[in-house]
matplotlib code that plots the C-alpha trace (Angstrom):
import matplotlib.pyplot as plt

x = [-58.6, -55.5, -56.5, -56.7, -53.1, -51.8, -48.0, -47.8, -48.5, -45.1, -43.4, -45.2, -44.2, -40.6, -40.4, -41.7, -39.1, -36.3, -37.5, -37.7, -34.1, -32.8, -34.7, -33.3, -29.8, -29.8, -31.8, -31.3, -27.9, -26.4, -26.9, -25.6, -22.7, -23.0, -23.7, -26.7, -24.4, -23.0, -26.5, -27.4, -24.4, -25.3, -28.8, -27.5, -26.9, -29.7, -29.2, -31.3, -28.6, -26.5, -23.1, -23.4, -24.7, -21.7, -19.3, -20.9, -20.9, -17.1, -16.6, -18.8, -17.2, -13.8, -15.2, -17.1, -14.9, -15.8, -19.4, -18.5, -15.7, -17.1, -15.7, -14.5, -18.0, -19.1, -16.2, -17.3, -20.9, -19.8, -17.5, -19.8, -21.1, -24.3, -24.0, -27.1, -29.9, -33.2, -35.5, -39.2, -41.4, -44.0, -47.5, -50.1, -53.0, -56.1]
y = [-131.6, -133.7, -136.1, -133.1, -132.2, -135.6, -135.8, -132.0, -132.4, -134.0, -131.1, -128.6, -130.5, -130.7, -126.9, -126.2, -128.6, -126.9, -123.5, -124.7, -126.0, -122.7, -120.7, -122.9, -122.8, -119.0, -117.8, -120.4, -120.4, -123.6, -123.7, -127.2, -127.5, -123.9, -122.5, -120.3, -117.3, -118.1, -118.4, -115.1, -113.5, -115.3, -113.7, -110.3, -109.5, -107.5, -109.2, -112.2, -113.8, -116.6, -115.6, -112.1, -113.4, -115.7, -112.9, -110.6, -113.5, -113.9, -110.2, -110.3, -113.5, -111.7, -108.6, -110.6, -113.7, -113.8, -114.6, -117.3, -119.0, -118.3, -116.3, -117.5, -117.5, -119.9, -122.2, -122.5, -123.3, -126.1, -127.8, -127.6, -131.0, -132.3, -132.4, -134.3, -136.1, -136.5, -139.3, -139.0, -141.9, -142.9, -142.1, -144.9, -143.9, -145.9]
z = [-6.6, -6.1, -8.9, -11.2, -10.4, -11.3, -11.4, -11.1, -7.4, -7.1, -8.8, -6.5, -3.5, -4.7, -5.3, -1.8, -0.3, -2.2, -1.1, 2.5, 2.3, 1.0, 3.7, 6.5, 5.1, 4.8, 7.8, 10.7, 12.4, 13.8, 17.6, 18.5, 20.9, 21.9, 25.4, 26.1, 26.4, 22.9, 21.5, 23.1, 21.4, 18.2, 18.1, 19.1, 15.4, 13.7, 10.3, 9.2, 7.1, 8.7, 7.2, 8.6, 11.9, 12.2, 11.4, 14.0, 16.5, 16.1, 16.8, 19.9, 21.1, 21.1, 22.8, 25.5, 26.0, 29.7, 28.8, 26.4, 28.3, 31.8, 34.6, 38.0, 39.4, 36.6, 37.3, 41.0, 40.1, 37.7, 40.2, 43.3, 44.3, 45.8, 49.6, 50.6, 48.8, 50.6, 49.8, 50.5, 51.4, 48.8, 49.6, 49.4, 47.2, 48.0]

ax = plt.figure().add_subplot(projection="3d")
ax.plot(x, y, z, "-o")
ax.set_aspect("equal")
plt.show()
């Protein structure tokens, strides 16, 4: 079957790759360097398009800034340290 396609197999593969790039660019928002709260707000939009999702995210980010930047309870949790570390003895398996 693939031998019958010849070089047309390359063109078919190229078309599928181009379509995949367009789909990823249009429908998958960027989530790197964002907190879980920001990602939750990002996906709160009902639209599948990235540019509309980002616009809605900016609106929700302004409305719910305490979720994005963290409140006083989040600041305490971040700055709390480890008080004690317990080391357990290794078990001998024989």
